[in-house]
N, C-alpha and C positions, 0 to 999 in steps of 0.2 A: 812554268805554272804560276798564276798569280790568284790570289783570293781577294784582291782589293777591288772595291767598287769601281765600276767604269773601265775595266780591262778590256782591251779588244786585241783581235788576233787576225792574221791573214787568212783569207778564205776566198771563196768565189765572191766576186763583187770586191776584191781587194782594193782597187783603186778608190772606190766610194768609201770604203771603210777608213782608209788612210786619211782622206779629206775630212772626214767626220770627226777624227781625233784632234783636229786643228780647232774645233769649235767647242765651246761648252755643251755639255749633254743637253739633249732635248727634254729629258726627263730625269730628275734626281730623286730617288726614293731614299730617305734617311731615316733610321731609327723607329720604323713603323710598327705599331703594335695595335692588337686588337683581341679584345675577350669577348667571349659569348657566355655570359653567366660566369661560372667559375672555370670555363675552358679557355685556355689561351690557344687561339688560332694563328696568331702572328705575333712574332717578338723580335723587335729590333733588327727588322729586315732592311737591308741597305744595298742599293745598287743602281746603276746608271744605265739609261737607254740612249745611245748615240745617234745622231742624225743619220739617215740612209741605210739602217742596219735592221735585220731581224734579230731581236734578242730573245732567245729562248728561255723559258721558265720550266724547269723539270724538277721532279722529286716524286716520292712515294705517295700514295693516297694519303690524305689527311696533313699533307705537308704544308698547306697554307697557300697553295698557288692561286687557286680561283679566288680565295679570300683578298690576296693582293690585287688582283684585277678589280675586284668590286671596290676596294679601297681607293684605287686610283681613279676609277670611273665614277665615284660618288656613290655607288649603290649602298656602301656600308661606310659608316663614319668611323675613323680611326680613334682608338683611345689615346694614342700619343703618336709623335713622329712628325715627318715633314714629306710633302710631296710637292716638288717644284716643277712647273712645266714652262719651258722657256724663261726660266728665272723667276716665276711668279708662283707664290704659295697658293695650291688649290686644295690641300687637304680640308676635308669637311665641307667643301662646296657641294651643292646640290648636282644631280647628274645633268639636268638641262643646262646649268651654267658651265660645267666641265665640257659639254658637248659643243657649246657656243665657242669654246677656246680651240676647239679643233680635236678634241680626243673622241674617238668613235670606237665602240666595241661590239663584239659578236658574243654569242652565248654557247654553253655546252649543248643545250638543246635548241636546234635551229629555230629561231623566232621570227615567223613570218605571218602575214595577214591572210587567212586563208579565203576571206570573201572577197578579196582584191586579186587582180590579174597580177602576173610577173611584172609587167610594165608598171602597173599602179604600185606595187610594192617598192619598186626602185624610186618612183616620184615621192614616196612618203619620206624617204631617206634624205631628200635633197634640201639644200637651202632653197628658199627662206624658212622652211618648216623644220629644219634640223633642230632638236632640243625642245621643240614645243611639245604639248600634249599630244598624243595620238589623235585624240578626238578632234583637236583643231586642225590638225593636217588632214584628216579624213574629210573634215567638213568643207575643205576647199576642192575637193576632187572634181567637181564640175568645172572649176576654173583652170585646171591644168592645162587642157588642150587648148583653151581659148588664149590663155595669157603667158603661159610658160613654154614657148616653142624651143626656146635655148635648153631647158631642162629636158624636154622631150628628145632633142637631139643628143644631149649627153647620155641619157638612158639607152637610147638605141645603139650609141657608140660602144658603151659597156656590153650591151647584150651580144653585139657582133664579136667584140673581143673575146667573150667567153664562149661564143659558138652557140647561144641560146635564143637567137632572134626568132627561131621556129616556135617557140613556146611563149612568147611575148603576152600573148592574150589568153594564155591558160590560166585558169584559177589556182592560186597557190595550194589550195586544199587538196588538189588532185595530183601534186607532185611527189616524186620519191624523196626518200630522206635525204639523198645525196643532192638532189636538185634544190631542195629547200636550203641546204648549206650554201650552195652557190648564190641563191637569190639573197640570202642573208649578207653574204659578202659583197655582192654587187650593190646591194642597197647601201652599205656602209660606204663604198667607194663614190657613191652619189654625193656624199657630204663633202667630199674632197679633203678627208681628214690629214691633219698634221701628224697624228699618231694614231694607229689602228692597234686595239687591244683584241687578240684572237684567243678565245678560251676553248681549246681542244677543237680547232676547225675540222679536223679530219674524223672525229668521233662518229661511229656508225656509217661511214662512208665506204663504199666499195674500194679496194686498193687501186683499181684503174681509174677511178675519179678522183681519188686522193692524190695520185700522182699529177693528174691534170691540174688540181687546185694549187699543189706545190709549185708547179711551173707558172702558174698566174701569179703566184705570191713572189717568185723570183723576178718575174718581170716587173711587177710594181716597185720591188725594191730597187732594181736597177734604173727605175725611173725616178727614184728619189724618195720613195714613201719609206716612212720608219714604222716598225712594227714592234710589238712585244706579244710572244706568243706562247701559251700553255699548250704543250703537247706531249702525249705519253709514248708516241711511236719514235723510237730513238733514231731509227734510220732515216726518218724524215727530219728530225731534228738536226742530224749531222749534215744533211743535205742543204738545209735551209739557214740554220742559225749559227751566228758568231758574232758575239759571244753568248755563252750559255750560263744561266745562273741556276744552281743546283739548291733546292730548299729541302729541309728535313725538320721535322717538329716545330714548324713555324718560324724558323730562322733560315738566313742564307749560310749555307755550308761551304760553298765554293763557287768559283767562277773562272771560265776560261773557254777554250775551243773544246770541242768534243774529244779530240785526241788527247788533250791535256787531262781532261777530266777522267778519261778511261785510264790514266796511269796513276791517279790519285786513289790510294787505298781507302782513304776515309769515305770518298765518294763511292767507290765500288762496294764497300761495306753497307753503306746506307741505302744504296739505290741500284746501281748499275749491275752489281753482282746478281741481284735477283731478277733481272730482266726487265726492269722499269715498271711503271705503274701509272695510274691516272692522275 
């Protein structure tokens, strides 16, 4: 068991993980802190995300997990600490600046554009519009089919990969909650991110569809994508994530594989013993 930042352990995708350890971490979070008024949300959070891994971020409700995602993505400014991406400091940068660097995120509540079709939702996520104001991207809607045939090909390829080409022309407002989750994930892939931040991607999703999403995430990891994922369903975390970072009361409590964490009494007392949380 290790509690030091950046620890990695053998699991599915072991070869890719071993290779990732020979490189500096893609993302290094160090001493990150954030207050909301007098409430301490995150305190001295420190961990690494290595290339080609799905790093899990778990802990009880109010542990600070989603706040950490917000701090990395620029949605919230840190009070102190460092976030280094590919060696460059990004803490305090604006969301569109961080997106241009290749960090893309999803949200706890699936964020789709109901007045656009599924295909159009994917195109909004693509370069060259990635990181622009949504209004600017939507303003180019009429130009998509005329000038961005490569992006259309990319969008159709992603739709086929997820088995959703049949709903490409359906409006997003008519989709189920699980389908909206998939659209948000596919739109994030259109940006070809270097790092994908997933904030509870399985929340409110039927178990069968959650299993399908998990399979797609593993395929993406095996293809070389790096992810940091907040998730409360521990069986999925065990299947997908290595290493796993445990947070409690705004700070990092421990880090390791799920098997190691399950044998850590401090982690069991703080979180695992109660069956998990959001």
